[in-house]
PDB file of N, CA, C and O in Angstrom:
ATOM      1  N   UNK A   1      67.965  94.635 -47.348  1.00  0.00           N
ATOM      2  CA  UNK A   1      66.952  95.642 -47.116  1.00  0.00           C
ATOM      3  C   UNK A   1      66.966  96.623 -48.276  1.00  0.00           C
ATOM      4  O   UNK A   1      68.020  97.123 -48.667  1.00  0.00           O
ATOM      5  N   UNK A   2      65.786  96.893 -48.823  1.00  0.00           N
ATOM      6  CA  UNK A   2      65.698  97.800 -49.955  1.00  0.00           C
ATOM      7  C   UNK A   2      65.857  99.244 -49.524  1.00  0.00           C
ATOM      8  O   UNK A   2      65.324  99.660 -48.496  1.00  0.00           O
ATOM      9  N   UNK A   3      66.594 100.005 -50.316  1.00  0.00           N
ATOM     10  CA  UNK A   3      66.806 101.423 -50.031  1.00  0.00           C
ATOM     11  C   UNK A   3      66.308 102.208 -51.229  1.00  0.00           C
ATOM     12  O   UNK A   3      66.729 101.956 -52.358  1.00  0.00           O
ATOM     13  N   UNK A   4      65.399 103.174 -50.988  1.00  0.00           N
ATOM     14  CA  UNK A   4      64.864 103.986 -52.077  1.00  0.00           C
ATOM     15  C   UNK A   4      65.962 104.855 -52.666  1.00  0.00           C
ATOM     16  O   UNK A   4      66.704 105.508 -51.932  1.00  0.00           O
ATOM     17  N   UNK A   5      66.068 104.865 -53.992  1.00  0.00           N
ATOM     18  CA  UNK A   5      67.102 105.646 -54.650  1.00  0.00           C
ATOM     19  C   UNK A   5      66.644 107.083 -54.924  1.00  0.00           C
ATOM     20  O   UNK A   5      67.470 107.991 -55.021  1.00  0.00           O
ATOM     21  N   UNK A   6      65.333 107.288 -55.049  1.00  0.00           N
ATOM     22  CA  UNK A   6      64.795 108.619 -55.332  1.00  0.00           C
ATOM     23  C   UNK A   6      63.627 108.885 -54.388  1.00  0.00           C
ATOM     24  O   UNK A   6      62.999 107.967 -53.861  1.00  0.00           O
ATOM     25  N   UNK A   7      63.362 110.169 -54.196  1.00  0.00           N
ATOM     26  CA  UNK A   7      62.266 110.562 -53.309  1.00  0.00           C
ATOM     27  C   UNK A   7      60.934 110.210 -53.968  1.00  0.00           C
ATOM     28  O   UNK A   7      60.727 110.460 -55.155  1.00  0.00           O
ATOM     29  N   UNK A   8      60.046 109.631 -53.184  1.00  0.00           N
ATOM     30  CA  UNK A   8      58.711 109.308 -53.688  1.00  0.00           C
ATOM     31  C   UNK A   8      57.862 110.575 -53.680  1.00  0.00           C
ATOM     32  O   UNK A   8      57.920 111.363 -52.737  1.00  0.00           O
ATOM     33  N   UNK A   9      57.074 110.764 -54.736  1.00  0.00           N
ATOM     34  CA  UNK A   9      56.208 111.939 -54.784  1.00  0.00           C
ATOM     35  C   UNK A   9      55.050 111.771 -53.805  1.00  0.00           C
ATOM     36  O   UNK A   9      54.733 110.656 -53.388  1.00  0.00           O
ATOM     37  N   UNK A  10      54.423 112.889 -53.443  1.00  0.00           N
ATOM     38  CA  UNK A  10      53.299 112.833 -52.505  1.00  0.00           C
ATOM     39  C   UNK A  10      52.148 112.028 -53.100  1.00  0.00           C
ATOM     40  O   UNK A  10      51.478 111.279 -52.389  1.00  0.00           O
ATOM     41  N   UNK A  11      51.919 112.181 -54.396  1.00  0.00           N
ATOM     42  CA  UNK A  11      50.818 111.460 -55.036  1.00  0.00           C
ATOM     43  C   UNK A  11      51.050 109.954 -54.989  1.00  0.00           C
ATOM     44  O   UNK A  11      50.119 109.195 -54.724  1.00  0.00           O
ATOM     45  N   UNK A  12      52.266 109.518 -55.242  1.00  0.00           N
ATOM     46  CA  UNK A  12      52.565 108.090 -55.236  1.00  0.00           C
ATOM     47  C   UNK A  12      52.419 107.501 -53.830  1.00  0.00           C
ATOM     48  O   UNK A  12      51.894 106.400 -53.660  1.00  0.00           O
ATOM     49  N   UNK A  13      52.886 108.242 -52.834  1.00  0.00           N
ATOM     50  CA  UNK A  13      52.784 107.777 -51.454  1.00  0.00           C
ATOM     51  C   UNK A  13      51.319 107.714 -51.034  1.00  0.00           C
ATOM     52  O   UNK A  13      50.901 106.750 -50.392  1.00  0.00           O
ATOM     53  N   UNK A  14      50.536 108.733 -51.391  1.00  0.00           N
ATOM     54  CA  UNK A  14      49.136 108.778 -51.000  1.00  0.00           C
ATOM     55  C   UNK A  14      48.315 107.717 -51.726  1.00  0.00           C
ATOM     56  O   UNK A  14      47.348 107.201 -51.165  1.00  0.00           O
ATOM     57  N   UNK A  15      48.681 107.384 -52.961  1.00  0.00           N
ATOM     58  CA  UNK A  15      47.997 106.296 -53.672  1.00  0.00           C
ATOM     59  C   UNK A  15      48.199 104.973 -52.955  1.00  0.00           C
ATOM     60  O   UNK A  15      47.277 104.166 -52.836  1.00  0.00           O
ATOM     61  N   UNK A  16      49.417 104.763 -52.481  1.00  0.00           N
ATOM     62  CA  UNK A  16      49.722 103.517 -51.782  1.00  0.00           C
ATOM     63  C   UNK A  16      48.988 103.455 -50.442  1.00  0.00           C
ATOM     64  O   UNK A  16      48.459 102.407 -50.073  1.00  0.00           O
ATOM     65  N   UNK A  17      48.954 104.563 -49.721  1.00  0.00           N
ATOM     66  CA  UNK A  17      48.324 104.582 -48.402  1.00  0.00           C
ATOM     67  C   UNK A  17      46.805 104.649 -48.463  1.00  0.00           C
ATOM     68  O   UNK A  17      46.144 104.491 -47.436  1.00  0.00           O
ATOM     69  N   UNK A  18      46.240 104.879 -49.638  1.00  0.00           N
ATOM     70  CA  UNK A  18      44.787 104.954 -49.770  1.00  0.00           C
ATOM     71  C   UNK A  18      44.128 103.614 -49.490  1.00  0.00           C
ATOM     72  O   UNK A  18      42.942 103.569 -49.163  1.00  0.00           O
ATOM     73  N   UNK A  19      44.867 102.531 -49.612  1.00  0.00           N
ATOM     74  CA  UNK A  19      44.315 101.197 -49.380  1.00  0.00           C
ATOM     75  C   UNK A  19      44.307 100.822 -47.900  1.00  0.00           C
ATOM     76  O   UNK A  19      43.737  99.789 -47.547  1.00  0.00           O
ATOM     77  N   UNK A  20      44.914 101.612 -47.028  1.00  0.00           N
ATOM     78  CA  UNK A  20      44.966 101.320 -45.597  1.00  0.00           C
ATOM     79  C   UNK A  20      43.677 101.782 -44.952  1.00  0.00           C
ATOM     80  O   UNK A  20      43.635 102.871 -44.379  1.00  0.00           O
ATOM     81  N   UNK A  21      42.630 100.987 -45.029  1.00  0.00           N
ATOM     82  CA  UNK A  21      41.399 101.375 -44.378  1.00  0.00           C
ATOM     83  C   UNK A  21      40.960 100.313 -43.396  1.00  0.00           C
ATOM     84  O   UNK A  21      41.335  99.146 -43.506  1.00  0.00           O
ATOM     85  N   UNK A  22      40.179 100.726 -42.457  1.00  0.00           N
ATOM     86  CA  UNK A  22      39.653  99.790 -41.479  1.00  0.00           C
ATOM     87  C   UNK A  22      38.466  99.048 -42.077  1.00  0.00           C
ATOM     88  O   UNK A  22      37.669  99.619 -42.821  1.00  0.00           O
ATOM     89  N   UNK A  23      38.364  97.784 -41.743  1.00  0.00           N
ATOM     90  CA  UNK A  23      37.202  97.022 -42.172  1.00  0.00           C
ATOM     91  C   UNK A  23      36.291  96.796 -40.967  1.00  0.00           C
ATOM     92  O   UNK A  23      36.737  96.830 -39.820  1.00  0.00           O
ATOM     93  N   UNK A  24      35.036  96.570 -41.240  1.00  0.00           N
ATOM     94  CA  UNK A  24      34.072  96.342 -40.170  1.00  0.00           C
ATOM     95  C   UNK A  24      34.357  95.004 -39.502  1.00  0.00           C
ATOM     96  O   UNK A  24      34.770  94.061 -40.177  1.00  0.00           O
ATOM     97  N   UNK A  25      34.146  94.898 -38.181  1.00  0.00           N
ATOM     98  CA  UNK A  25      34.407  93.621 -37.500  1.00  0.00           C
ATOM     99  C   UNK A  25      33.409  92.558 -37.946  1.00  0.00           C
ATOM    100  O   UNK A  25      32.283  92.870 -38.333  1.00  0.00           O
ATOM    101  N   UNK A  26      33.842  91.290 -37.884  1.00  0.00           N
ATOM    102  CA  UNK A  26      32.976  90.176 -38.259  1.00  0.00           C
ATOM    103  C   UNK A  26      31.997  89.905 -37.127  1.00  0.00           C
ATOM    104  O   UNK A  26      32.332  89.245 -36.143  1.00  0.00           O
ATOM    105  N   UNK A  27      30.791  90.420 -37.278  1.00  0.00           N
ATOM    106  CA  UNK A  27      29.762  90.229 -36.269  1.00  0.00           C
ATOM    107  C   UNK A  27      28.824  89.141 -36.769  1.00  0.00           C
ATOM    108  O   UNK A  27      28.272  89.241 -37.864  1.00  0.00           O
ATOM    109  N   UNK A  28      28.645  88.098 -35.956  1.00  0.00           N
ATOM    110  CA  UNK A  28      27.774  86.991 -36.304  1.00  0.00           C
ATOM    111  C   UNK A  28      26.716  86.814 -35.226  1.00  0.00           C
ATOM    112  O   UNK A  28      26.777  87.439 -34.167  1.00  0.00           O
ATOM    113  N   UNK A  29      25.755  85.962 -35.508  1.00  0.00           N
ATOM    114  CA  UNK A  29      24.685  85.694 -34.558  1.00  0.00           C
ATOM    115  C   UNK A  29      25.054  84.478 -33.726  1.00  0.00           C
ATOM    116  O   UNK A  29      25.516  83.472 -34.264  1.00  0.00           O
ATOM    117  N   UNK A  30      24.856  84.561 -32.438  1.00  0.00           N
ATOM    118  CA  UNK A  30      25.116  83.441 -31.543  1.00  0.00           C
ATOM    119  C   UNK A  30      24.070  82.352 -31.789  1.00  0.00           C
ATOM    120  O   UNK A  30      22.876  82.652 -31.804  1.00  0.00           O
ATOM    121  N   UNK A  31      24.487  81.096 -31.984  1.00  0.00           N
ATOM    122  CA  UNK A  31      23.493  80.042 -32.223  1.00  0.00           C
ATOM    123  C   UNK A  31      22.657  79.690 -30.991  1.00  0.00           C
ATOM    124  O   UNK A  31      21.593  79.085 -31.125  1.00  0.00           O
ATOM    125  N   UNK A  32      23.119  80.060 -29.795  1.00  0.00           N
ATOM    126  CA  UNK A  32      22.386  79.740 -28.563  1.00  0.00           C
ATOM    127  C   UNK A  32      21.310  80.785 -28.260  1.00  0.00           C
ATOM    128  O   UNK A  32      20.132  80.454 -28.129  1.00  0.00           O
ATOM    129  N   UNK A  33      21.730  82.055 -28.150  1.00  0.00           N
ATOM    130  CA  UNK A  33      20.794  83.100 -27.721  1.00  0.00           C
ATOM    131  C   UNK A  33      20.381  84.034 -28.859  1.00  0.00           C
ATOM    132  O   UNK A  33      19.504  84.877 -28.672  1.00  0.00           O
ATOM    133  N   UNK A  34      20.997  83.896 -30.029  1.00  0.00           N
ATOM    134  CA  UNK A  34      20.670  84.679 -31.230  1.00  0.00           C
ATOM    135  C   UNK A  34      20.934  86.170 -31.061  1.00  0.00           C
ATOM    136  O   UNK A  34      20.275  86.994 -31.696  1.00  0.00           O
ATOM    137  N   UNK A  35      21.896  86.521 -30.207  1.00  0.00           N
ATOM    138  CA  UNK A  35      22.334  87.914 -30.103  1.00  0.00           C
ATOM    139  C   UNK A  35      23.599  88.075 -30.934  1.00  0.00           C
ATOM    140  O   UNK A  35      24.255  87.086 -31.262  1.00  0.00           O
ATOM    141  N   UNK A  36      23.943  89.301 -31.274  1.00  0.00           N
ATOM    142  CA  UNK A  36      25.135  89.546 -32.074  1.00  0.00           C
ATOM    143  C   UNK A  36      26.387  89.451 -31.220  1.00  0.00           C
ATOM    144  O   UNK A  36      26.410  89.918 -30.082  1.00  0.00           O
ATOM    145  N   UNK A  37      27.437  88.839 -31.779  1.00  0.00           N
ATOM    146  CA  UNK A  37      28.712  88.694 -31.083  1.00  0.00           C
ATOM    147  C   UNK A  37      29.826  88.715 -32.109  1.00  0.00           C
ATOM    148  O   UNK A  37      29.583  88.536 -33.302  1.00  0.00           O
ATOM    149  N   UNK A  38      31.052  88.935 -31.646  1.00  0.00           N
ATOM    150  CA  UNK A  38      32.197  88.881 -32.528  1.00  0.00           C
ATOM    151  C   UNK A  38      32.490  87.433 -32.897  1.00  0.00           C
ATOM    152  O   UNK A  38      32.348  86.534 -32.068  1.00  0.00           O
ATOM    153  N   UNK A  39      32.898  87.212 -34.134  1.00  0.00           N
ATOM    154  CA  UNK A  39      33.229  85.870 -34.581  1.00  0.00           C
ATOM    155  C   UNK A  39      34.440  85.347 -33.818  1.00  0.00           C
ATOM    156  O   UNK A  39      35.364  86.106 -33.525  1.00  0.00           O
ATOM    157  N   UNK A  40      34.442  84.072 -33.500  1.00  0.00           N
ATOM    158  CA  UNK A  40      35.528  83.390 -32.789  1.00  0.00           C
ATOM    159  C   UNK A  40      35.746  83.951 -31.389  1.00  0.00           C
ATOM    160  O   UNK A  40      36.872  83.944 -30.893  1.00  0.00           O
ATOM    161  N   UNK A  41      34.690  84.434 -30.746  1.00  0.00           N
ATOM    162  CA  UNK A  41      34.744  84.931 -29.380  1.00  0.00           C
ATOM    163  C   UNK A  41      33.598  84.316 -28.582  1.00  0.00           C
ATOM    164  O   UNK A  41      32.597  83.873 -29.146  1.00  0.00           O
ATOM    165  N   UNK A  42      33.763  84.296 -27.270  1.00  0.00           N
ATOM    166  CA  UNK A  42      32.692  83.837 -26.388  1.00  0.00           C
ATOM    167  C   UNK A  42      31.568  84.863 -26.435  1.00  0.00           C
ATOM    168  O   UNK A  42      31.806  86.071 -26.453  1.00  0.00           O
ATOM    169  N   UNK A  43      30.343  84.359 -26.453  1.00  0.00           N
ATOM    170  CA  UNK A  43      29.187  85.262 -26.480  1.00  0.00           C
ATOM    171  C   UNK A  43      29.076  85.964 -25.129  1.00  0.00           C
ATOM    172  O   UNK A  43      29.008  85.286 -24.104  1.00  0.00           O
ATOM    173  N   UNK A  44      29.056  87.294 -25.091  1.00  0.00           N
ATOM    174  CA  UNK A  44      28.960  87.991 -23.811  1.00  0.00           C
ATOM    175  C   UNK A  44      27.574  87.888 -23.181  1.00  0.00           C
ATOM    176  O   UNK A  44      27.422  88.134 -21.984  1.00  0.00           O
ATOM    177  N   UNK A  45      26.563  87.527 -23.971  1.00  0.00           N
ATOM    178  CA  UNK A  45      25.207  87.464 -23.433  1.00  0.00           C
ATOM    179  C   UNK A  45      24.924  86.138 -22.729  1.00  0.00           C
ATOM    180  O   UNK A  45      24.306  86.123 -21.665  1.00  0.00           O
ATOM    181  N   UNK A  46      25.378  85.013 -23.323  1.00  0.00           N
ATOM    182  CA  UNK A  46      25.047  83.711 -22.735  1.00  0.00           C
ATOM    183  C   UNK A  46      26.267  82.935 -22.254  1.00  0.00           C
ATOM    184  O   UNK A  46      26.116  82.011 -21.454  1.00  0.00           O
ATOM    185  N   UNK A  47      27.473  83.276 -22.714  1.00  0.00           N
ATOM    186  CA  UNK A  47      28.678  82.612 -22.240  1.00  0.00           C
ATOM    187  C   UNK A  47      29.035  81.339 -22.980  1.00  0.00           C
ATOM    188  O   UNK A  47      29.862  80.566 -22.494  1.00  0.00           O
ATOM    189  N   UNK A  48      28.441  81.094 -24.140  1.00  0.00           N
ATOM    190  CA  UNK A  48      28.728  79.894 -24.913  1.00  0.00           C
ATOM    191  C   UNK A  48      29.778  80.165 -25.984  1.00  0.00           C
ATOM    192  O   UNK A  48      29.861  81.265 -26.531  1.00  0.00           O
ATOM    193  N   UNK A  49      30.579  79.136 -26.273  1.00  0.00           N
ATOM    194  CA  UNK A  49      31.529  79.184 -27.384  1.00  0.00           C
ATOM    195  C   UNK A  49      31.560  77.804 -28.015  1.00  0.00           C
ATOM    196  O   UNK A  49      31.878  76.825 -27.341  1.00  0.00           O
ATOM    197  N   UNK A  50      31.238  77.711 -29.289  1.00  0.00           N
ATOM    198  CA  UNK A  50      31.180  76.438 -30.028  1.00  0.00           C
ATOM    199  C   UNK A  50      30.280  75.431 -29.312  1.00  0.00           C
ATOM    200  O   UNK A  50      30.669  74.283 -29.098  1.00  0.00           O
ATOM    201  N   UNK A  51      29.090  75.867 -28.948  1.00  0.00           N
ATOM    202  CA  UNK A  51      28.067  75.035 -28.308  1.00  0.00           C
ATOM    203  C   UNK A  51      28.490  74.467 -26.960  1.00  0.00           C
ATOM    204  O   UNK A  51      27.935  73.461 -26.520  1.00  0.00           O
ATOM    205  N   UNK A  52      29.450  75.082 -26.304  1.00  0.00           N
ATOM    206  CA  UNK A  52      29.876  74.655 -24.972  1.00  0.00           C
ATOM    207  C   UNK A  52      29.802  75.839 -24.026  1.00  0.00           C
ATOM    208  O   UNK A  52      30.168  76.955 -24.394  1.00  0.00           O
ATOM    209  N   UNK A  53      29.333  75.605 -22.819  1.00  0.00           N
ATOM    210  CA  UNK A  53      29.253  76.662 -21.800  1.00  0.00           C
ATOM    211  C   UNK A  53      30.666  76.933 -21.292  1.00  0.00           C
ATOM    212  O   UNK A  53      31.318  76.041 -20.748  1.00  0.00           O
ATOM    213  N   UNK A  54      31.130  78.153 -21.469  1.00  0.00           N
ATOM    214  CA  UNK A  54      32.494  78.529 -21.085  1.00  0.00           C
ATOM    215  C   UNK A  54      32.479  79.479 -19.902  1.00  0.00           C
ATOM    216  O   UNK A  54      33.289  79.337 -18.986  1.00  0.00           O
ATOM    217  N   UNK A  55      31.569  80.445 -19.908  1.00  0.00           N
ATOM    218  CA  UNK A  55      31.474  81.447 -18.847  1.00  0.00           C
ATOM    219  C   UNK A  55      30.123  81.369 -18.165  1.00  0.00           C
ATOM    220  O   UNK A  55      29.126  80.985 -18.777  1.00  0.00           O
ATOM    221  N   UNK A  56      30.099  81.733 -16.905  1.00  0.00           N
ATOM    222  CA  UNK A  56      28.828  81.919 -16.226  1.00  0.00           C
ATOM    223  C   UNK A  56      28.535  83.415 -16.229  1.00  0.00           C
ATOM    224  O   UNK A  56      29.295  84.216 -15.685  1.00  0.00           O
ATOM    225  N   UNK A  57      27.430  83.767 -16.847  1.00  0.00           N
ATOM    226  CA  UNK A  57      27.073  85.178 -17.001  1.00  0.00           C
ATOM    227  C   UNK A  57      26.048  85.532 -15.928  1.00  0.00           C
ATOM    228  O   UNK A  57      25.007  84.885 -15.819  1.00  0.00           O
ATOM    229  N   UNK A  58      26.343  86.548 -15.147  1.00  0.00           N
ATOM    230  CA  UNK A  58      25.398  87.014 -14.136  1.00  0.00           C
ATOM    231  C   UNK A  58      24.351  87.900 -14.809  1.00  0.00           C
ATOM    232  O   UNK A  58      24.672  88.683 -15.703  1.00  0.00           O
ATOM    233  N   UNK A  59      23.125  87.773 -14.381  1.00  0.00           N
ATOM    234  CA  UNK A  59      22.034  88.517 -15.026  1.00  0.00           C
ATOM    235  C   UNK A  59      21.592  89.716 -14.258  1.00  0.00           C
ATOM    236  O   UNK A  59      20.684  90.427 -14.690  1.00  0.00           O
TER     237      UNK A  59
END
């Protein structure tokens, strides 16, 4: 395990942490109902995943 030998300056620490940002979620269009959904998730509008009916959605 690495042990820091000297104290890191605030500028150096903040430069490193500046890259920690959130990215937008991967939102894609459902091929069945053409509504927006998260990638690699079941569509909440129609219940399909990879062209197969997985959930029954009440309307």
